[in-house]
Structures are given as C-alpha cells and as structure tokens.
C-alpha positions as CSV (number, residue, x, y, z in Angstrom):
1,X,-33.1,-33.2,-71.6
2,X,-29.3,-32.8,-70.3
3,X,-27.2,-30.6,-72.0
4,X,-24.3,-32.1,-74.1
5,X,-22.7,-30.1,-71.2
6,X,-23.9,-32.2,-68.3
7,X,-23.8,-35.0,-70.2
8,X,-19.9,-34.5,-71.0
9,X,-20.2,-33.7,-66.8
10,X,-22.2,-36.9,-66.3
11,X,-19.4,-39.3,-68.6
12,X,-22.4,-39.9,-70.5
13,X,-21.7,-40.1,-74.4
14,X,-22.5,-36.3,-75.4
15,X,-22.2,-34.3,-78.7
16,X,-17.8,-33.3,-79.0
17,X,-19.1,-30.6,-81.6
18,X,-21.3,-29.1,-79.1
19,X,-20.6,-25.4,-79.2
20,X,-20.2,-24.6,-75.3
21,X,-17.8,-27.3,-75.0
22,X,-16.1,-26.4,-78.5
23,X,-15.9,-22.7,-76.9
24,X,-14.3,-24.4,-73.2
25,X,-11.6,-26.1,-75.0
26,X,-11.0,-23.1,-77.2
27,X,-10.7,-21.1,-73.9
28,X,-7.6,-23.8,-72.7
29,X,-6.4,-23.3,-75.6
30,X,-5.9,-20.0,-75.3
31,X,-3.8,-20.6,-72.2
32,X,-2.4,-23.0,-73.3
33,X,-0.4,-20.7,-75.8
34,X,0.4,-18.2,-73.2
35,X,1.5,-20.5,-71.3
36,X,4.2,-22.5,-74.1
37,X,5.6,-18.7,-74.3
38,X,6.3,-17.5,-71.1
39,X,10.1,-17.4,-69.6
40,X,10.9,-20.5,-67.6
41,X,11.8,-17.3,-65.2
42,X,8.5,-16.8,-64.9
43,X,8.0,-18.0,-62.4
44,X,4.8,-16.4,-60.5
45,X,2.7,-16.2,-63.8
46,X,3.2,-19.3,-64.9
47,X,1.9,-20.7,-61.7
48,X,-1.0,-18.4,-61.6
49,X,-1.6,-19.2,-65.0
50,X,-2.2,-22.9,-64.5
51,X,-4.0,-21.7,-61.6
52,X,-6.1,-20.7,-63.8
53,X,-5.7,-23.8,-66.5
54,X,-7.0,-26.3,-64.4
55,X,-9.3,-28.0,-61.6
56,X,-7.3,-27.8,-59.4
57,X,-3.5,-27.4,-58.4
58,X,-1.1,-28.4,-55.6
59,X,2.4,-26.8,-54.3
60,X,4.2,-25.6,-56.6
61,X,3.3,-27.0,-60.4
62,X,5.9,-27.3,-63.2
63,X,5.0,-27.3,-66.7
64,X,7.2,-26.8,-70.1
65,X,6.1,-25.8,-73.3
66,X,5.0,-27.4,-75.0
67,X,1.2,-28.3,-73.2
68,X,-1.7,-28.9,-74.3
69,X,-4.9,-29.9,-72.6
70,X,-8.7,-29.9,-74.1
71,X,-10.5,-28.5,-71.3
72,X,-7.8,-28.0,-68.2
73,X,-11.0,-28.1,-65.4
74,X,-10.6,-31.5,-65.4
75,X,-6.9,-32.0,-63.8
76,X,-6.6,-31.8,-61.3
77,X,-2.5,-32.0,-60.0
78,X,-1.4,-32.3,-56.0
79,X,1.6,-30.7,-54.8
80,X,4.7,-30.1,-56.9
81,X,4.0,-32.1,-60.5
82,X,6.3,-31.4,-63.0
83,X,5.6,-31.4,-66.4
84,X,8.4,-31.9,-69.0
85,X,8.1,-30.6,-73.0
86,X,5.0,-31.4,-75.6
87,X,3.2,-32.8,-73.3
88,X,-1.0,-34.0,-74.4
89,X,-3.5,-34.3,-71.6
90,X,-6.6,-35.7,-73.2
91,X,-9.8,-34.4,-69.8
92,X,-13.3,-35.6,-71.0
93,X,-13.4,-37.2,-68.2
94,X,-11.3,-36.0,-64.5
95,X,-7.5,-36.4,-64.0
96,X,-6.1,-37.1,-60.7
97,X,-2.2,-36.9,-60.3
98,X,-0.8,-37.4,-57.6
99,X,1.6,-35.4,-55.7
100,X,5.5,-35.3,-56.3
101,X,4.8,-36.8,-60.2
102,X,6.7,-36.2,-62.5
103,X,6.4,-36.9,-66.1
104,X,9.2,-36.8,-69.2
105,X,9.2,-34.9,-73.1
106,X,6.2,-36.5,-75.1
107,X,3.1,-38.2,-72.1
108,X,0.1,-38.8,-73.3
109,X,-2.7,-38.8,-70.8
110,X,-5.8,-39.7,-72.2
111,X,-9.5,-40.1,-70.5
112,X,-11.0,-39.7,-73.8
113,X,-12.6,-42.3,-76.6
114,X,-15.2,-42.9,-78.9
115,X,-17.7,-45.2,-79.1
116,X,-16.3,-48.8,-81.6
117,X,-20.2,-48.7,-83.6
118,X,-18.9,-46.2,-87.1
119,X,-22.2,-44.7,-87.3
120,X,-21.7,-43.3,-83.7
121,X,-18.5,-42.0,-84.3
122,X,-19.5,-40.6,-87.4
123,X,-22.5,-38.4,-85.2
124,X,-19.5,-37.0,-83.7
125,X,-20.2,-38.5,-79.7
126,X,-17.5,-39.1,-77.4
127,X,-16.3,-40.2,-74.2
128,X,-14.5,-40.3,-71.3
129,X,-13.1,-41.9,-68.4
130,X,-11.2,-40.7,-64.8
131,X,-7.4,-41.3,-65.2
132,X,-5.7,-41.7,-61.4
133,X,-2.6,-41.2,-60.7
134,X,-0.3,-42.1,-56.9
135,X,1.7,-40.0,-55.5
136,X,5.2,-40.6,-56.3
137,X,4.9,-42.0,-59.8
138,X,6.9,-41.1,-62.4
139,X,6.3,-41.5,-66.5
140,X,8.8,-42.3,-69.2
141,X,9.0,-40.2,-72.3
142,X,6.2,-41.6,-74.9
143,X,4.0,-42.8,-72.3
144,X,0.2,-42.3,-72.8
145,X,-2.0,-43.6,-70.6
146,X,-5.7,-44.4,-71.5
147,X,-8.5,-43.7,-71.2
148,X,-9.6,-46.1,-67.0
149,X,-6.9,-46.4,-66.6
150,X,-6.0,-45.8,-62.6
151,X,-1.6,-45.7,-61.0
152,X,-1.0,-46.7,-57.4
153,X,2.0,-44.7,-55.1
154,X,5.5,-45.1,-56.3
155,X,4.2,-47.1,-59.6
156,X,7.1,-46.4,-62.4
157,X,6.3,-46.1,-66.0
158,X,9.3,-47.0,-69.2
159,X,9.7,-45.4,-71.5
160,X,7.9,-46.2,-74.4
161,X,5.0,-47.2,-73.0
162,X,1.1,-47.6,-73.4
163,X,-0.6,-48.1,-70.0
164,X,-4.0,-49.8,-71.3
165,X,-4.5,-51.3,-67.6
166,X,-4.6,-50.2,-64.0
167,X,-1.5,-51.6,-61.5
168,X,-1.4,-51.1,-58.2
169,X,1.9,-49.0,-56.2
170,X,5.1,-49.8,-55.5
171,X,6.3,-50.9,-59.6
172,X,7.7,-50.4,-62.3
173,X,5.7,-51.1,-65.0
174,X,6.8,-50.7,-69.0
175,X,5.9,-52.2,-72.5
176,X,3.5,-52.3,-75.3
177,X,0.9,-52.4,-73.3
178,X,2.7,-52.2,-70.3
179,X,3.2,-54.6,-67.1
180,X,5.0,-55.8,-65.0
181,X,8.4,-55.1,-64.5
182,X,9.5,-55.7,-60.7
183,X,7.9,-54.6,-57.9
184,X,9.2,-51.1,-55.9
185,X,9.2,-50.7,-52.5
186,X,10.7,-47.6,-51.6
187,X,13.7,-47.4,-49.6
188,X,13.5,-48.0,-46.0
C-alpha cells in the first residue's frame, strides 16, 4: 500500500493532513520565513536559501518578500527568475518555470486543488496538476494561474488575469478568464 507521500508524488489523491507531508510544509514555511527576512544586500545568502527551498534553480534567482509556497521542492526555475513582492506558489504538483521569467507583485500559481465531491473534501483529500511556464514569460500583477496550465514561451499575462487554460507561444493574454489579446512575435 502506498504512503500518502507516494500518492502525493504520483499526483494521485492524498490526505493533506498526513504528518510526513505536514512536516515538509513546515520546513518550507521556515525556509520562506528566513528568505523573507533577508536584506536585499544578502544576495549570496538569499540564493543559498532559494537553492535549499526549490527543487532546482538556474542562475541568478531573485525572490522578494513575502514569498510563500507549500513544499518548495516541487518548484523548478530556470536562469534569471525574478519574483516580485507577495507571490504564492502552491506546489502540490510540479511547477516548472523557464528562463528569464518575471512575476509581478501578488502572482499566484496554484498546482493544488480539491475534489468537487463534498465528502471527499471533508476527508481532506488533496489533488494536484502540474503548471508549466515557458521561457521569457512575464506575469502581470495579481495574475492567478490555475492547476494544469501550460504557458508557452514569450507570453505576457496582463495584470489581474486568471489563467484557466493553456496557451502557446508569443502571445499577450489577459482577462478573467484569460483570453488572447494579440500575438506578440519576438523582434528579429
């Protein structure tokens, strides 16, 4: 029989109150607290804590306070990740973020969700779907990205958008739910 963590890692329904997983969330909260309290001049220390918290990290990550996440180890960021103030990443499932990505203040990435059935929710069942964000993506302030979404390369998401479905490359999207505003091909 699988443990709750094995179910969790396999993206199967799991008990969110599992003591092992709760302990791992506590560890992530402690690392977030340390990260959030570091001065901007403590660049090497910030990078060390980010590397302890995230599953994988590229070159020169920059994370401003107050950053929050569930586990941390399910977050994978590429080179030159810039995460502005007050961002939340619920990383129940893997959250993969490409190179040169920028998150404005109050961005929220949710790979976590719960069953529609009220009895299953009452039993503290958790679920997750991976979120993937391509290279050179800019998420505007107060953007919310829901479970299972993939954003292609060179996407800009307008402020106050809720991204409920996946989008391809070279687009500007905005709204609630987000929709294509226009194409945005890179300059040659």
